[in-house]
N, C-alpha and C positions, 0 to 999 in steps of 0.2 A: 647137309641142306638146313637151313635155321629158317624159320617164319613166326614172325612176331607178329601180333595184331591187339586188337581189344575185342573182348565177347560181348556181342548183345544179347537182348531176350530172343532175338527170332533165332541165333545158332545155339541155342541150349534144349536140352532134354525137358521133360516134366520135372525130373530132380535137381533142375538148374545147374547140371554139368554140362561140360562141353562135348561135343561129339563132331568130329571131323576126319576123314580118313584123306584128306589131300595132300598132307605131307607126305605122308607114304606112297602115293601116286606120283609126286615130284621125284622124290628120293631114286625110286624103282625106274621112272622113266629114264631119269638121268645117268642112272647108272646102266640100263640095259639100250638106251637109245631108240627106245620104241615105247607106241603107247601101252597103255597097261590098265588092266583091269582087276578088281579085288576079287580074288579066290577066296578068302577066308580071314577072319578074326580070330587068330587063336586064343587072344587071352588080352583082356583090358583089365588092369588096375588102378580101380579110382582111390587115391589116398589122401587127397584135401578137397573142399569143395571150390568152385570158382565160381564168384559174386559176380554178376552184370557188373560191368564197368571197369574189370580188374585187366591188366596187361597179362597176357598172356606169351610163351616163346615156346615154339612148339621146334624138335632137336628130331630129327629123321635120319637114320642111317641103315645102309641094307648090313645085315648080320650073315645072311646066309645065300648062297648060289644054288640054285636048280638048274635043270636042264632048260625048262621055259620059265620059271617063276625066280623070284627073289623074296626073301624072307625081310622086312624092314620093320626096325624097333622104333614107335616113335617115344619121345618121353616130353612130357608137358608140365611148364614150371608156371607158376603164377606167382605175377608180383602184386601185393597189393597196393594200390594206387596212394593211399595216406601215409602208410607207413615204410614204403618200400622194400617189408620183408618178401624173399623169395623162395618158394615152395615148390620140391617135387610134387606136382599133384597127381599125374596120370603116366600110366605106362601102358603101351598097347603093342601087340604083335601083330602083324598083317602080313599077309602071303599075296603077293601082287604077281600076274601073270602077264608076260610080254606077248602083245598079238599083232601080227601082220595086217598088211592092207586088205587080205580077206577075211579078218577078222578071228582069224584061227592063232592059237599059240605059235610064236617063233623060238627058235632056240637062240639062248643069249649068249653071244660071243663076245669076252672081254679079253 
């Protein structure tokens, strides 16, 4: 799953870095075919700043399957508008749990 967008001021934290778990939720839901909730953020590595007005590309992929959960790795690339330089800015590891209609975890059958 690839998500491309522009980061606006209201989508940044106090350190002017992007924060979003939506690509991980989309990738996990697409894989499991269930709604998902975030169980944990195992690791987030910030490698380069993402200034306001930059173009970002978020690439999410399922990297591990559990009984009711998946681990999703999200890589964020920043493309500086004026130079077209593209850098790997952030990597995050998320654990997403599939939930059924009763809002309880469900087994992921793939």
